[in-house]
Backbone bond lengths (Angstrom), bond angles and torsions (degrees), N, CA, C in turn:
res aa  C-N    CA-C-N  psi(-1)  N-CA   C-N-CA  omega(-1)  CA-C   N-CA-C  phi
1 M - - - 1.441 - - 1.576 113.97 -
2 I 1.292 116.08 -37.18 1.469 117.76 174.17 1.496 111.47 -65.26
3 R 1.414 116.43 -38.68 1.421 119.11 176.98 1.467 114.37 -63.36
4 L 1.303 114.86 -37.02 1.481 120.19 179.50 1.558 109.35 -68.26
5 L 1.313 116.80 -44.94 1.492 121.11 179.63 1.578 108.81 -60.29
6 S 1.358 115.47 -41.51 1.490 121.59 -178.67 1.548 108.41 -62.66
7 R 1.381 117.29 -44.94 1.417 117.17 179.65 1.553 112.48 -66.31
8 L 1.305 116.38 -38.87 1.421 123.88 176.60 1.600 109.78 -58.41
9 L 1.313 116.21 -42.81 1.441 122.46 -177.41 1.611 108.70 -66.36
10 V 1.351 112.92 -40.23 1.426 117.35 174.97 1.445 116.39 -59.09
11 V 1.411 114.31 -45.18 1.401 120.39 -179.57 1.578 112.08 -63.17
12 I 1.366 112.79 -42.66 1.481 115.82 -179.03 1.585 111.44 -67.34
13 T 1.299 115.79 -34.14 1.421 120.85 -179.19 1.529 108.75 -68.12
14 L 1.343 117.36 -43.56 1.435 123.05 177.31 1.478 112.20 -61.92
15 A 1.324 115.08 -39.80 1.490 118.48 -177.36 1.563 108.75 -70.26
16 I 1.381 118.45 -37.82 1.402 119.83 178.43 1.500 108.60 -69.06
17 S 1.308 119.85 -42.33 1.493 121.22 178.68 1.531 111.21 -59.72
18 A 1.355 117.27 -43.20 1.454 120.47 -179.38 1.513 110.75 -63.95
19 Q 1.312 116.04 -36.87 1.505 120.51 179.20 1.499 111.08 -65.08
20 V 1.410 113.53 -46.10 1.436 116.80 176.49 1.486 115.33 -58.96
21 F 1.334 113.78 -41.00 1.459 120.40 -179.96 1.490 112.37 -63.32
22 A 1.311 113.89 -40.36 1.499 121.51 -177.85 1.517 108.14 -69.85
23 D 1.260 120.18 -37.18 1.459 125.61 -179.34 1.533 106.17 -66.56
24 E 1.237 119.23 -50.81 1.458 121.93 -178.80 1.424 114.57 -57.27
25 N 1.398 117.54 -28.85 1.478 122.28 -175.04 1.511 111.39 -102.84
26 T 1.353 116.49 10.93 1.447 120.45 177.87 1.548 109.29 -112.29
27 V 1.377 110.30 122.06 1.546 115.07 -177.26 1.494 108.29 -105.53
28 L 1.304 115.19 131.62 1.510 120.18 173.89 1.490 105.73 -89.00
29 M 1.376 113.34 132.68 1.424 119.47 174.63 1.538 107.79 -122.51
30 F 1.342 113.65 124.43 1.461 117.62 179.55 1.550 108.67 -100.64
31 V 1.291 119.59 122.39 1.428 125.69 179.87 1.542 108.28 -104.16
32 R 1.252 113.43 115.46 1.481 122.40 -176.17 1.523 113.30 -75.72
33 D 1.312 117.10 148.73 1.424 126.14 178.99 1.574 111.84 -78.30
34 G 1.291 114.79 159.09 1.458 120.05 168.30 1.477 116.57 80.99
35 S 1.289 117.88 26.77 1.506 121.60 176.60 1.520 111.19 -56.71
36 R 1.335 114.10 143.98 1.482 118.78 177.35 1.497 110.89 -81.45
37 N 1.329 116.91 -14.48 1.529 120.94 172.57 1.537 103.35 -148.84
38 L 1.277 117.37 87.99 1.470 121.76 -174.14 1.569 110.59 -65.14
39 E 1.348 114.59 -42.58 1.459 117.81 -174.21 1.585 109.02 -64.18
40 V 1.383 120.20 -48.84 1.418 123.52 176.37 1.585 109.38 -57.48
41 M 1.272 122.20 -46.20 1.372 123.88 -171.93 1.545 110.79 -70.43
42 L 1.297 117.21 -37.83 1.437 121.73 177.68 1.536 112.98 -68.47
43 E 1.353 115.77 -39.21 1.406 119.54 -177.59 1.484 115.58 -80.86
44 E 1.409 116.59 -39.70 1.393 119.97 -176.08 1.567 118.26 -100.40
45 E 1.302 110.76 -6.09 1.522 117.31 179.81 1.561 106.94 -120.62
46 V 1.279 119.63 -70.07 1.449 120.50 -167.90 1.554 108.52 -67.35
47 Q 1.359 114.94 -46.78 1.518 116.38 -179.65 1.480 110.42 -63.80
48 L 1.306 120.69 -43.03 1.464 125.38 -178.65 1.549 106.42 -58.88
49 M 1.344 117.43 -58.12 1.442 117.75 -177.83 1.479 113.74 -54.00
50 K 1.381 116.95 -42.97 1.482 123.14 -178.41 1.525 109.87 -61.66
51 E 1.249 117.69 -45.27 1.476 125.92 -177.28 1.485 111.99 -64.97
52 M 1.407 115.14 -42.34 1.455 118.49 -179.94 1.509 110.02 -70.62
53 L 1.279 118.35 -39.41 1.511 119.61 177.08 1.514 112.13 -64.24
54 E 1.308 115.95 -45.25 1.458 121.27 179.37 1.522 113.32 -61.43
55 A 1.343 114.39 -38.81 1.469 118.19 174.68 1.444 116.93 -59.42
56 E 1.339 114.89 -25.19 1.449 122.20 174.99 1.468 116.06 -92.13
57 G 1.376 116.91 9.20 1.444 124.21 175.83 1.533 115.67 91.07
58 Y 1.330 116.74 9.07 1.456 118.46 -176.75 1.566 106.54 -93.35
59 T 1.328 113.84 147.98 1.399 119.53 170.53 1.486 110.70 -94.80
60 V 1.342 116.72 134.11 1.469 120.55 -178.65 1.534 109.41 -114.76
61 E 1.318 115.39 124.50 1.448 121.95 179.39 1.505 106.49 -115.23
62 I 1.375 116.69 125.70 1.479 122.83 -173.66 1.491 109.16 -100.58
63 A 1.304 113.43 134.79 1.504 122.59 173.73 1.559 110.46 -120.43
64 T 1.334 114.83 145.24 1.485 120.43 173.81 1.539 102.77 -133.82
65 V 1.316 113.50 176.85 1.460 120.34 174.96 1.512 114.21 -62.20
66 D 1.374 117.68 -41.90 1.487 122.01 -174.84 1.529 108.85 -100.07
67 G 1.277 118.55 -14.95 1.518 117.23 -177.07 1.562 115.46 79.02
68 E 1.396 114.39 4.94 1.458 115.35 -178.76 1.486 113.49 -86.12
69 D 1.351 119.60 149.45 1.410 121.86 177.45 1.553 111.52 -59.22
70 L 1.355 115.82 148.99 1.422 123.78 -176.52 1.495 112.32 -97.46
71 Q 1.356 117.31 131.05 1.469 120.93 -176.22 1.490 107.18 -143.29
72 A 1.383 116.47 131.60 1.467 118.67 174.65 1.556 102.62 -157.98
73 G 1.335 114.79 122.56 1.384 121.17 178.54 1.547 110.46 58.85
74 S 1.266 117.50 -126.95 1.488 119.53 177.46 1.515 115.74 -87.92
75 V 1.343 118.07 0.72 1.425 123.37 -175.51 1.473 110.98 -100.73
76 S 1.396 112.57 128.89 1.524 119.02 178.96 1.562 104.78 -134.46
77 I 1.380 110.82 130.35 1.454 115.78 179.19 1.542 108.37 -132.14
78 A 1.308 118.39 128.79 1.347 124.87 -177.71 1.549 112.80 -74.75
79 V 1.286 116.07 135.72 1.508 117.97 -179.57 1.549 109.41 -108.20
80 N 1.290 114.67 138.46 1.494 119.92 -174.50 1.513 113.81 -95.84
81 H 1.327 118.35 -28.90 1.525 120.24 -169.16 1.516 108.60 -144.87
82 R 1.362 112.56 152.71 1.458 120.57 151.15 1.454 113.71 -77.85
83 I 1.292 121.12 136.18 1.494 121.13 -173.15 1.535 110.34 -62.41
84 A 1.307 118.98 -29.31 1.456 120.84 -179.33 1.545 113.05 -68.14
85 D 1.379 117.21 -19.07 1.429 119.62 179.33 1.481 114.16 -100.15
86 V 1.309 118.92 7.89 1.455 122.68 -176.99 1.577 112.78 -88.34
87 D 1.297 115.74 139.85 1.425 123.24 174.13 1.575 110.43 -115.54
88 M 1.233 117.51 122.46 1.457 117.52 -175.72 1.495 111.97 -65.50
89 D 1.320 116.38 -19.16 1.485 116.59 178.58 1.566 111.36 -64.05
90 D 1.321 116.86 -17.06 1.465 120.56 -174.37 1.483 109.34 -88.09
91 F 1.302 122.41 -0.08 1.463 126.27 -176.70 1.454 112.54 -132.84
92 G 1.360 112.40 157.25 1.519 118.23 179.45 1.417 115.13 -98.95
93 A 1.346 117.15 -7.60 1.486 119.27 -175.34 1.579 106.03 -166.32
94 I 1.368 115.63 164.38 1.392 118.76 176.10 1.602 109.66 -136.71
95 A 1.270 114.08 137.04 1.533 121.31 -178.51 1.563 107.53 -123.33
96 L 1.345 112.32 134.28 1.450 118.03 177.66 1.467 114.65 -124.59
97 P 1.336 118.20 97.64 1.434 120.03 178.91 1.575 110.50 -63.87
98 C 1.336 117.68 158.37 1.436 118.59 -177.86 1.522 110.68 -68.03
99 M 1.291 115.31 -52.40 1.517 123.01 -173.70 1.513 115.90 71.45
100 A 1.245 119.38 -3.09 1.504 120.51 178.10 1.449 114.33 49.90
101 P 1.358 116.83 58.39 1.439 120.18 174.55 1.547 114.17 -72.92
102 P 1.246 121.34 161.36 1.516 122.69 174.23 1.532 110.00 -57.68
103 P 1.293 118.72 143.89 1.497 122.08 174.51 1.518 109.23 -52.54
104 G 1.352 112.85 137.33 1.462 119.21 177.16 1.468 117.23 90.24
105 S 1.406 112.39 -1.64 1.538 118.05 -178.23 1.525 109.32 -55.83
106 P 1.356 119.07 142.90 1.481 120.65 179.72 1.542 110.50 -72.45
107 F 1.286 113.89 159.35 1.501 121.12 172.72 1.502 107.13 -102.60
108 E 1.339 112.87 118.33 1.515 114.97 179.76 1.547 110.26 -64.58
109 Q 1.316 111.56 133.19 1.428 120.13 -174.79 1.519 112.01 -64.86
110 E 1.370 116.08 -30.35 1.466 118.22 178.23 1.480 112.08 -60.95
111 V 1.349 115.16 -40.04 1.427 123.38 179.36 1.569 111.59 -66.89
112 V 1.313 113.51 -42.25 1.487 119.40 177.34 1.512 108.22 -56.10
113 E 1.300 112.62 -48.05 1.560 117.50 -173.73 1.596 108.05 -66.18
114 L 1.306 118.76 -35.12 1.438 123.46 178.30 1.543 111.50 -62.40
115 V 1.332 110.20 -44.53 1.465 115.93 176.20 1.530 112.03 -62.50
116 K 1.240 117.12 -41.92 1.501 120.39 178.44 1.543 109.17 -61.50
117 M 1.371 117.20 -42.84 1.366 121.56 178.76 1.527 114.06 -64.51
118 A 1.326 115.97 -38.19 1.467 121.31 178.16 1.545 111.35 -65.76
119 A 1.346 114.17 -41.93 1.457 118.54 178.83 1.523 110.75 -67.38
120 A 1.330 119.82 -40.27 1.407 125.22 -178.71 1.527 110.16 -64.17
121 S 1.326 116.85 -31.94 1.400 123.74 -177.75 1.583 114.75 -95.49
122 E 1.294 109.21 9.49 1.521 119.58 -179.48 1.568 110.31 51.71
123 K 1.349 113.52 55.34 1.435 118.92 174.02 1.458 113.07 -107.67
124 P 1.249 124.73 143.86 1.448 126.64 -177.12 1.581 110.88 -61.08
125 I 1.317 115.51 141.39 1.451 123.01 -178.43 1.475 109.07 -131.90
126 A 1.355 118.86 132.31 1.467 122.50 173.97 1.568 108.47 -125.96
127 A 1.325 115.61 140.62 1.420 119.03 176.20 1.571 111.88 -149.37
128 S 1.295 116.52 140.79 1.436 120.00 -174.51 1.579 111.02 -118.47
129 R 1.289 111.12 129.32 1.493 122.92 176.12 1.511 113.54 40.53
130 G 1.361 121.77 -106.94 1.477 121.21 -177.01 1.496 112.87 -56.21
131 A 1.287 121.80 -27.47 1.453 122.05 -179.79 1.489 116.69 -79.41
132 V 1.355 113.70 -8.69 1.489 119.19 177.12 1.546 110.71 -62.21
133 G 1.341 110.58 -26.63 1.446 116.84 177.18 1.492 118.18 -59.32
134 Y 1.347 116.03 -27.58 1.412 123.90 175.63 1.538 107.11 -64.01
135 L 1.290 117.92 -44.60 1.453 122.13 -179.86 1.473 111.80 -62.64
136 A 1.366 116.62 -41.54 1.494 120.67 175.71 1.469 110.79 -61.23
137 E 1.319 119.57 -48.22 1.443 123.73 -179.86 1.558 113.04 -56.10
138 A 1.376 109.53 -36.80 1.495 115.86 -178.94 1.444 115.40 -81.59
139 G 1.354 118.10 -3.38 1.465 124.75 179.93 1.515 111.44 78.84
140 V 1.264 118.41 14.94 1.474 120.22 -173.73 1.574 111.21 -80.01
141 L 1.329 118.79 -20.03 1.462 121.51 -177.95 1.532 111.06 -82.15
142 T 1.264 119.88 -12.17 1.480 120.66 -178.54 1.453 109.97 -61.49
143 G 1.333 114.16 122.39 1.494 116.87 178.43 1.574 113.56 82.43
144 K 1.368 114.87 7.33 1.509 117.37 -174.20 1.492 106.04 -120.63
145 R 1.328 111.20 152.30 1.481 121.54 167.07 1.524 107.84 -82.16
146 Y 1.366 116.59 138.55 1.427 113.17 179.04 1.568 108.18 -147.82
147 A 1.341 115.27 163.38 1.475 125.40 176.01 1.481 105.89 -107.32
148 Y 1.347 113.57 150.43 1.431 120.93 -179.60 1.526 108.35 -163.23
149 A 1.371 114.85 178.92 1.461 118.53 -173.21 1.519 110.66 -68.88
150 S 1.318 119.14 -28.98 1.429 124.58 -179.46 1.527 110.20 -169.17
151 P 1.314 121.61 170.45 1.419 121.97 174.79 1.496 111.36 -60.23
152 V 1.349 118.44 150.40 1.444 121.76 -173.34 1.551 107.51 -112.81
153 N 1.391 113.80 133.82 1.456 117.94 170.20 1.557 106.92 -80.29
154 V 1.364 113.69 108.07 1.453 118.11 -176.31 1.510 112.85 -73.14
155 E 1.303 119.17 -12.84 1.507 119.20 173.35 1.465 107.78 -72.45
156 E 1.394 121.00 -34.52 1.422 122.84 176.99 1.531 114.11 -84.90
157 R 1.380 115.88 -29.93 1.393 121.19 175.79 1.548 112.31 -128.61
158 P 1.348 116.88 81.23 1.458 120.35 -166.57 1.562 109.31 -70.86
159 S 1.383 119.98 -16.53 1.452 119.67 -179.75 1.512 112.14 -64.86
160 F 1.401 118.42 -14.64 1.401 122.12 176.65 1.553 114.18 -90.24
161 R 1.360 114.08 -4.98 1.480 118.07 -179.61 1.553 110.70 -62.04
162 G 1.262 111.33 134.80 1.482 119.87 175.65 1.526 113.01 99.12
163 G 1.333 115.12 -11.08 1.485 119.99 170.67 1.507 112.38 -90.20
164 T 1.367 116.44 162.32 1.397 121.88 176.96 1.501 113.65 -117.80
165 F 1.326 117.13 111.42 1.430 121.44 -178.47 1.544 112.91 -69.96
166 M 1.313 120.55 126.86 1.453 121.57 -171.74 1.537 110.74 -113.72
167 G 1.297 117.69 -1.63 1.493 119.47 -178.46 1.460 108.50 125.47
168 T 1.359 114.20 -168.31 1.489 122.04 -178.37 1.457 115.40 -94.95
169 G 1.290 122.07 -15.51 1.475 127.38 177.04 1.485 110.68 -71.58
170 T 1.353 111.98 163.00 1.476 117.00 178.48 1.502 113.44 -57.47
171 E 1.307 115.99 137.55 1.440 122.89 179.41 1.525 110.99 -134.66
172 T 1.276 121.16 127.50 1.435 129.81 174.73 1.458 115.93 -114.81
173 D 1.282 117.35 120.98 1.510 119.92 179.46 1.554 102.55 -131.47
174 G 1.326 114.84 107.49 1.459 118.09 -179.10 1.403 111.61 64.56
175 L 1.343 119.03 -126.52 1.508 120.57 178.55 1.470 118.44 -91.86
176 V 1.363 112.48 7.51 1.517 121.05 -177.43 1.536 111.47 -107.45
177 T 1.349 114.51 119.53 1.530 122.01 177.04 1.579 105.71 -114.50
178 T 1.342 110.76 132.20 1.437 112.60 179.83 1.641 106.34 -136.58
179 N 1.303 116.42 162.82 1.401 122.96 -176.19 1.528 108.83 -149.49
180 G 1.352 115.72 145.82 1.438 121.21 -174.85 1.532 116.33 -105.37
181 I 1.258 118.57 -12.63 1.501 121.60 -176.74 1.520 111.04 -125.81
182 C 1.322 117.27 113.78 1.395 126.81 179.39 1.557 109.29 -96.01
183 P 1.305 121.06 177.88 1.469 119.86 -178.79 1.495 113.66 -62.20
184 L 1.295 118.05 -43.58 1.479 119.08 -179.53 1.493 112.55 -68.09
185 A 1.294 116.77 -37.36 1.507 122.60 176.99 1.453 111.15 -66.03
186 S 1.373 117.06 -34.63 1.408 120.33 175.62 1.486 115.35 -59.24
187 R 1.303 113.29 -42.53 1.463 119.75 173.84 1.462 117.65 -60.22
188 S 1.308 116.62 -36.44 1.545 123.08 -177.34 1.518 110.70 -84.97
189 T 1.309 116.89 -30.41 1.465 119.04 -170.40 1.556 110.42 -99.50
190 G 1.379 116.44 -26.90 1.401 120.93 -170.21 1.516 115.78 79.89
191 L 1.294 115.69 5.06 1.425 122.68 176.27 1.518 112.40 -86.26
192 P 1.320 120.81 148.83 1.515 121.66 178.82 1.531 111.45 -58.15
193 D 1.343 111.62 139.30 1.501 118.13 176.24 1.537 104.14 -73.67
194 G 1.359 114.08 129.54 1.484 120.66 -174.34 1.483 113.50 -100.33
195 T 1.389 116.35 17.38 1.528 117.10 -179.41 1.483 109.97 -64.22
196 G 1.350 119.88 -46.46 1.496 123.07 -176.85 1.537 109.01 -60.37
197 A 1.365 114.58 -47.45 1.458 116.66 -174.42 1.509 112.50 -67.61
198 M 1.365 113.77 -35.70 1.493 115.58 178.59 1.535 109.68 -65.52
199 T 1.357 116.90 -43.95 1.459 120.40 -174.92 1.481 107.41 -68.28
200 R 1.302 123.14 -36.63 1.490 122.56 178.13 1.574 107.89 -61.57
201 S 1.320 115.59 -45.35 1.439 119.50 -176.46 1.567 110.34 -67.21
202 F 1.341 116.99 -37.28 1.393 122.49 176.44 1.516 111.78 -64.96
203 I 1.359 117.48 -36.72 1.463 123.68 175.66 1.566 110.38 -65.56
204 E 1.307 115.91 -42.76 1.462 120.14 174.45 1.512 113.65 -56.00
205 T 1.322 114.66 -40.26 1.463 121.52 176.57 1.514 111.82 -63.68
206 L 1.338 113.96 -47.09 1.436 120.89 179.43 1.549 109.18 -60.84
207 N 1.277 117.93 -45.09 1.479 123.97 -175.91 1.562 108.83 -64.22
208 S 1.314 116.30 -33.09 1.451 121.72 -169.49 1.492 111.13 -73.66
209 R 1.345 117.88 -10.02 1.441 120.69 -177.61 1.583 108.93 -72.27
210 S 1.325 117.82 -32.24 1.429 119.37 -174.22 1.510 113.11 -87.65
């Protein structure tokens, strides 16, 4: 009987350990609606980030508001979740591509709460350009250096108060990685797209946990 209980305990421990390992190596990626150029952003931002993470052995699960697969031109990306159904406890990190939404687009509260949970659980977070606003809304930028499209007037956007704008290039401060130039912004500004650099820095942060 004791031997049976011991074996059962080992099985349970291994199962829990496997689950923890899987969670740490699964990255949640939220893809925002309303992109001004969905094909470009899916191909040059979402797909690139996903492929780079997967090449390093990470699993990427994509969530959107409606949970429907993403399609634009020749680019098709499978979606795994509706964002309202996601629990941050099931993931080891969160990545937020910019997606080039129209100016003034709202920040989904579900995503803001997930970012808060990730920060509270000391999980790596990455956000590019327009998506950096989610981090500001979640209070994650307070006391952090961050990259963004341009300096922020904190009187107009008080959620950015307490953070330090460092420019448009990739910036990593602790577990938070940000970037100010996405693929579409690169076309309009002539500045280098920072998607690859941000993802590499994010991967370094993910790898540093072990």
